[in-house]
C-alpha positions in Angstrom: 39.1 -70.5 41.2 38.2 -71.8 44.7 39.4 -75.0 43.7 42.2 -74.2 41.8 43.6 -72.4 44.7 42.6 -75.1 47.5 46.0 -76.5 47.9 47.2 -73.1 48.6 44.6 -71.9 51.1 45.3 -75.5 53.1 48.1 -73.6 53.7 46.8 -71.2 55.5 45.2 -73.3 57.9 45.5 -73.1 61.5 47.6 -75.5 63.1 48.8 -76.6 59.6 52.1 -77.2 58.4 53.7 -75.4 55.3 54.5 -78.3 53.3 55.1 -76.7 49.7 54.3 -80.0 47.4 53.6 -81.0 43.7 49.9 -80.0 44.4 50.7 -76.5 45.5 53.1 -75.5 42.7 51.2 -76.8 40.2 48.2 -74.3 41.8 50.4 -71.8 42.0 51.4 -72.0 37.8 48.1 -72.1 37.0 47.1 -69.3 39.1 50.3 -67.2 37.3 48.4 -68.5 34.2 45.5 -67.2 34.8 46.4 -63.8 36.3 48.6 -62.6 33.5 45.8 -63.4 30.8 44.9 -60.5 28.1 41.3 -61.8 29.3 42.0 -60.8 33.1 43.4 -57.5 33.4 44.6 -54.4 31.0 47.0 -51.9 31.7 47.4 -48.6 33.3 46.7 -46.3 30.3 47.0 -42.7 31.3 44.8 -41.6 27.8 41.8 -43.3 28.6 38.9 -42.8 30.5 39.1 -44.3 34.5 35.6 -45.3 36.4 35.9 -46.7 40.0 33.3 -49.2 41.9 32.9 -50.0 45.2 30.1 -51.7 46.7 29.6 -53.1 50.3 27.7 -56.3 52.2 26.7 -57.4 55.7 30.4 -58.9 56.0 32.9 -57.2 53.1 33.6 -54.6 51.2 34.7 -55.6 47.2 36.0 -52.7 44.5 37.8 -52.6 40.8 39.0 -49.5 38.5 38.8 -49.8 35.3 39.3 -48.2 32.0 36.5 -47.1 29.4 37.5 -47.9 25.9 36.6 -45.7 22.7 34.1 -48.6 21.7 32.7 -48.1 25.1 33.7 -51.1 26.6 35.0 -51.8 30.0 38.2 -53.8 31.4 39.2 -53.9 34.8 43.1 -52.7 36.0 43.0 -54.3 39.7 39.9 -55.3 41.7 40.6 -55.3 45.2 38.5 -56.4 48.8 38.3 -56.5 52.2 36.7 -58.4 55.3 34.9 -55.6 57.6 35.9 -55.8 61.4 33.2 -56.3 64.0 33.3 -52.7 64.6 32.5 -51.8 60.9 30.4 -54.6 60.6 27.8 -52.8 63.0 27.9 -49.6 60.8 24.9 -48.4 59.2 24.1 -49.4 55.5 25.0 -46.1 53.9 27.7 -45.9 56.0 29.4 -48.8 54.6 28.1 -47.9 51.3 30.2 -45.1 51.7 33.5 -46.8 53.7 33.1 -49.0 50.5 34.1 -45.6 48.4 36.7 -44.3 50.4 38.6 -47.9 50.6 38.4 -47.7 47.1 39.8 -44.4 46.9 42.6 -45.1 49.0 43.6 -48.4 47.2 43.4 -47.2 43.8 44.9 -44.1 44.8 48.1 -44.0 42.8 45.9 -44.4 39.4 43.5 -41.2 40.0 45.0 -38.6 42.6 45.4 -36.0 40.1 42.6 -37.0 37.4 39.9 -36.6 36.3 37.9 -40.2 36.8 33.9 -41.6 37.2 33.0 -42.7 40.8 30.1 -45.9 40.8 27.9 -47.0 43.7 24.5 -48.9 44.0 23.8 -46.4 47.3 21.8 -43.5 45.4 21.7 -41.6 49.0 25.1 -41.0 48.7 24.8 -38.7 45.9 23.3 -36.2 48.2 26.1 -36.3 50.5 29.4 -36.9 48.2 28.7 -35.1 45.2 30.8 -32.0 44.2 27.2 -29.7 43.5 25.7 -30.6 46.6 27.7 -29.6 49.8 27.9 -31.4 52.5 24.4 -32.1 54.2 24.7 -30.9 58.0 22.3 -33.5 58.6 25.3 -36.4 57.7 26.4 -37.8 60.5 30.1 -37.0 61.8 31.7 -39.8 60.1 30.1 -39.5 56.6 31.5 -35.7 57.2 34.7 -36.6 57.6 34.8 -39.0 54.7 33.5 -36.4 52.6 36.1 -34.2 53.2 38.9 -37.3 52.4 36.5 -37.4 48.9 36.8 -33.7 48.3 40.7 -34.4 47.6 39.6 -36.4 44.4 38.6 -35.1 41.0 35.3 -37.2 40.6 32.0 -37.1 39.3 29.4 -39.5 41.1 27.4 -42.0 39.4 24.4 -44.3 40.6 24.4 -47.9 39.3 21.6 -49.9 39.7 22.2 -52.9 41.6 21.2 -55.5 39.4 24.2 -54.1 37.1 26.3 -53.8 39.5 27.1 -57.6 39.7 30.8 -57.5 39.8 31.9 -55.2 43.1 28.7 -56.7 44.5 30.5 -60.4 44.5 33.8 -59.4 45.7 32.2 -58.1 48.8 30.0 -61.1 49.2 33.1 -63.6 48.5 35.7 -62.0 50.8 33.4 -62.4 53.5 35.1 -65.5 55.6 38.9 -63.7 54.1 40.0 -62.7 57.7 43.7 -60.6 56.4 43.4 -57.0 57.0 44.1 -54.3 54.1 47.8 -53.3 54.5 48.0 -51.2 51.8 47.7 -47.7 52.9 48.3 -45.1 50.4 46.8 -42.1 52.2 46.9 -40.5 55.1 43.9 -40.8 57.0 42.2 -40.3 60.3 42.0 -43.9 61.7 38.4 -44.8 61.6 36.9 -45.1 65.0 33.6 -45.7 67.1 33.2 -42.3 67.7 29.9 -43.1 69.3 32.0 -44.2 72.4 34.2 -40.9 72.9 31.0 -38.5 72.2 30.3 -37.9 75.9 32.5 -39.2 79.2 30.1 -40.1 82.5 31.2 -37.7 84.8 27.6 -36.7 85.9 26.0 -38.4 89.7 23.2 -40.3 89.6 20.6 -40.1 86.8 17.1 -41.5 87.1 17.6 -43.3 82.7 21.3 -44.0 82.2 22.6 -45.6 78.9 23.2 -49.0 81.1 19.7 -48.9 81.9 19.0 -48.3 78.2 21.5 -51.0 77.2 20.1 -53.6 79.2 16.3 -52.5 78.8 17.3 -53.0 74.7 18.5 -56.5 75.1 15.2 -57.0 77.3 13.2 -55.4 74.4 11.9 -57.8 71.3 11.5 -55.1 68.7 15.2 -53.8 69.1 16.7 -57.2 69.0 14.7 -58.0 65.7 15.6 -54.6 64.1 19.4 -55.0 65.1 19.1 -58.8 64.2 17.4 -57.4 60.7 21.0 -54.8 60.5 23.5 -57.4 61.2 21.7 -59.9 58.7 19.8 -58.2 56.1 16.0 -57.6 56.2 13.1 -59.9 55.3 10.9 -59.6 52.2 8.0 -59.0 54.8 8.3 -56.7 57.1 6.0 -56.6 60.3 4.5 -53.7 61.5 6.4 -52.9 64.5 9.5 -52.7 62.6 8.1 -50.7 59.5 9.3 -47.5 60.8 12.7 -48.8 61.7 13.1 -50.3 58.2 11.8 -47.0 56.8 15.2 -45.7 58.2 17.1 -48.6 58.2 20.4 -46.2 56.0 20.5 -44.1 59.4 20.5 -47.0 61.3 23.6 -49.2 63.5 24.7 -50.3 66.8 26.5 -48.9 69.6 27.3 -51.1 72.4 24.9 -53.2 72.0 22.0 -50.1 71.9 20.1 -49.3 68.8 21.6 -45.7 67.2 19.4 -43.3 64.8 22.3 -41.1 63.3 23.4 -39.5 67.1 20.4 -40.3 68.6 19.9 -43.6 71.1 16.6 -45.1 69.9 14.9 -46.0 73.6 13.2 -49.3 74.3 9.2 -49.4 75.0 10.0 -49.8 78.6 11.8 -46.2 79.7 10.1 -44.1 77.1 7.7 -43.1 80.1 11.1 -42.0 82.0 12.5 -40.3 79.6 9.9 -38.3 78.5 9.5 -37.1 82.3 13.2 -36.2 81.8 12.8 -34.1 79.1 9.7 -32.5 80.6 12.0 -31.8 83.6 11.5 -27.4 84.3 8.3 -28.2 82.6 9.2 -26.7 79.1 6.7 -26.5 76.2 5.7 -29.1 73.5 8.0 -27.5 71.1 11.1 -26.8 72.9 10.6 -30.3 74.3 10.7 -31.7 70.7 13.6 -29.9 69.9 15.2 -30.7 73.2 14.3 -34.7 71.9 16.0 -34.4 68.8 19.7 -33.8 70.4 18.9 -36.7 72.7 17.0 -39.8 71.8 14.5 -41.3 69.4 11.2 -43.7 68.7 8.3 -44.0 66.5 5.8 -41.2 67.7 8.3 -39.6 69.6 6.3 -36.3 68.8 3.1 -38.0 69.6 4.4 -38.9 73.0 5.1 -35.7 73.6 2.1 -33.7 72.8 0.5 -35.8 74.8 2.6 -36.0 77.7 2.7 -32.3 77.8 -0.8 -32.0 77.5 -1.6 -33.7 80.6 0.7 -32.3 82.6 -1.8 -30.4 85.0 1.2 -27.9 86.1 1.2 -26.6 82.8 -2.0 -26.8 82.2 -2.9 -24.6 85.5 -0.1 -22.5 84.3 -1.2 -22.0 80.8 -1.7 -18.4 79.6 -4.5 -17.2 77.0 -3.3 -16.3 73.3 -2.4 -12.7 73.0 -5.4 -10.3 71.1 -3.5 -8.7 68.3 -0.1 -9.1 66.8 2.8 -7.8 68.1 5.4 -5.1 66.3 9.2 -6.8 67.0 12.4 -5.3 67.9 15.0 -5.1 65.0 17.0 -8.3 65.1 20.0 -8.1 67.1 23.5 -9.4 65.1 25.6 -10.9 68.2 25.3 -11.2 71.6 25.6 -8.4 74.2 24.2 -5.8 71.8 21.2 -5.3 73.4 20.0 -6.2 76.5 16.4 -6.1 78.1 15.6 -5.9 81.9 12.9 -5.7 84.2 11.8 -6.4 88.0 9.7 -9.5 88.8 8.2 -9.7 92.2 7.5 -9.4 94.7 7.4 -13.3 95.6 7.7 -14.9 98.8 9.6 -11.7 99.9 12.3 -11.5 97.2 12.2 -9.6 94.1 14.1 -11.5 90.4 16.0 -8.9 88.6 15.9 -10.6 84.9 18.3 -9.3 82.0 17.5 -11.6 78.9 19.7 -10.6 75.7 18.2 -9.8 72.6 20.7 -11.7 69.8 20.8 -15.1 72.1 17.5 -15.1 74.2 20.0 -16.1 76.8 18.8 -15.1 80.5 20.4 -14.2 83.7 18.5 -13.7 86.7 19.2 -12.3 90.4 17.4 -13.2 93.2 17.0 -9.6 95.3 16.0 -8.3 98.6 15.3 -4.5 97.5 15.0 -2.6 94.2 17.3 0.3 94.5 19.6 1.6 92.3 22.5 0.6 93.8 21.6 -2.6 93.6 20.1 -2.7 90.5 23.7 -1.1 89.2 25.6 -3.7 91.4 24.2 -6.4 89.7 24.5 -5.3 86.5 28.3 -4.7 87.0 27.9 -8.2 87.7 27.2 -9.3 84.8 28.8 -6.8 82.9 32.0 -8.2 84.2 31.5 -11.6 83.1 30.5 -10.8 79.5 31.2 -7.6 78.9 29.5 -4.4 77.9 26.2 -3.9 76.2 25.0 -1.5 73.6 21.8 -0.7 74.1 19.7 -1.5 77.5 16.0 -1.5 77.2 14.0 -0.8 80.3 10.7 0.8 81.8 10.3 3.9 83.4 10.8 3.0 86.9 12.5 4.6 89.4 15.3 2.6 89.4 15.9 3.0 85.4 15.2 6.9 85.2 17.4 8.4 88.6 20.4 10.1 87.9 23.1 7.5 89.3 21.8 5.0 86.7 22.0 7.5 84.0 25.3 7.7 85.1 26.4 4.9 85.3 25.7 4.0 81.6 27.0 7.4 81.0 30.1 6.0 82.5 30.2 2.9 80.3 28.9 4.7 76.9 25.6 2.4 77.2 22.3 3.9 74.7 19.3 3.5 77.0 15.8 3.3 75.3 12.9 3.8 77.8 9.5 2.1 76.6 6.5 3.6 76.5 4.4 4.7 79.9 1.6 2.6 80.2 2.8 0.2 78.0 4.8 -2.7 79.1 3.8 -4.7 75.9 7.2 -1.9 74.2 9.7 -4.2 76.5 8.1 -7.6 75.3 11.2 -9.4 75.8 11.4 -8.6 79.4 7.5 -8.9 79.9 7.4 -12.4 78.2 10.6 -13.7 80.2 9.1 -12.3 83.4 6.0 -14.0 82.6 7.7 -17.4 82.4 9.2 -17.0 84.8 6.6 -16.9 86.9 5.2 -19.8 85.8 8.1 -22.1 85.7 8.4 -21.1 89.6 4.7 -21.9 89.7 5.1 -25.3 88.3 8.3 -26.0 90.4 6.9 -25.2 93.7 7.1 -28.3 94.9 9.8 -30.2 93.9 12.5 -27.0 96.3 13.3 -23.9 97.4 12.7 -21.0 95.5 16.4 -20.2 94.8 16.7 -24.4 93.9 13.5 -24.0 91.3 15.1 -21.1 90.0 18.6 -22.3 89.4 16.7 -25.5 87.6 14.8 -23.5 85.3 17.7 -21.4 84.3 19.7 -24.5 83.1 17.0 -25.9 81.4 16.2 -23.0 79.6 19.2 -22.2 78.5 20.3 -25.7 77.4 17.4 -26.4 75.3 17.5 -25.5 71.2 15.4 -22.1 70.9 13.1 -22.3 67.7 13.4 -18.6 67.7 17.4 -18.5 67.5 19.5 -18.9 64.0 20.0 -22.4 63.3 17.9 -23.2 66.5 20.7 -22.9 69.1 20.1 -23.3 72.4 20.5 -19.8 74.5 23.7 -21.0 75.7 25.2 -22.2 72.2 24.0 -18.7 70.7 25.3 -16.2 73.8 28.9 -18.5 74.8 28.9 -20.6 72.0 28.8 -23.9 73.0 26.3 -26.2 74.9 26.5 -26.7 78.6 26.3 -30.1 79.7 23.2 -31.3 81.5 22.2 -34.5 83.4 20.5 -35.7 79.9 23.8 -35.8 78.1 24.6 -39.1 80.5 22.1 -40.9 78.1 24.7 -41.0 75.0 27.1 -43.7 75.4 30.6 -42.8 76.5 33.8 -45.0 77.3 33.4 -47.7 79.4 
């Protein structure tokens, strides 16, 4: 075929004059004869089953649509292929394969929309994402989730085909590699595919110890990262070096964004910056599990969990403030079903001449802490009024039997707002475990941060870190801020993610 169409291809070369000669006419007539031949394609028949197949290579996408005849034979109705753009070539392999399926359905939309058909792929992980009975997995990247929503408008059964039996579309995806003409047959409305990771975070914060530009520069200087990026562009070798095996095992989830290696939506940190990232993740001295949950929102490298465990174990300030294990299992309060359904309050101090009035929401574990100079009923009521003005009144308030919480003034305040008060058992602080535990957490945090600033500055640092860190005890492991105000608060760690340049 390439020999036949050589005279026609020559007309498309750069700086080549368009001269239609006898060779061009001969090639054109031969192509018409071949394309009209019964051996090439078949006509569309609405009574016959339809099969659509698509495949992707590093440079291009190939697809075809065919009829399945009663004797089991298949005959193609139309072929299609397109060259991947520079941005699409940086997609992970699973995203390229998914893009091929989306391209095929858009290309053959007029044939398949409104009727049942079979969709074939040689990439088995896509069966779990695009399968009708599976649902869209929560771990799928945003791009795959968006494509899965597009595929929901079609009625199909997705089928896995071995690569060895997928030669037709595999050939189309590879032969198109040097073809630069863009496909212009768009038959369904669809959001244009963009480099979405470039728009996740805007660079609005001040100076950060580790920034995206630092990570990009270190990635260019890291031999391991460059080897992985080269493998993503040009394919993996038969023998995988030891240092690349962890990345090869996750190759379907790897992609390249602005010269940086990405694992799903987490940026891969070069070895040179890993210690600095650990120090940044440990800001505010969260525990090992909280630190792991925070890391899983932003960064990745092989062995990151072990590195976090070692780092927290070797932190002297954390060790000096560690507490002994509880002596027995405590009885939990009933689970709250929404924010401000039940709050727990307590007073900590005095510490350096000041007290801390703590309020903890039982549903989200969202803390509110006021630094006060006295613990009179009037002060406590004014701080509760301040919190209720921001978030609304609670239904139930749990406190101990301190005189501030049992006075007539306090009782009248609660009655005026229709708030039910539950007082814990005398001489048994464990009854108000939510607040008592947070008092302990606050004291240890301030002890760890005592050399980093004033008491008020350390309090604000602790509150921001605690509110933004995913909580393993909250539904879907949301941070207290996400569970309480339904959004994640922005911190300095957000600068690690790539943004608009």
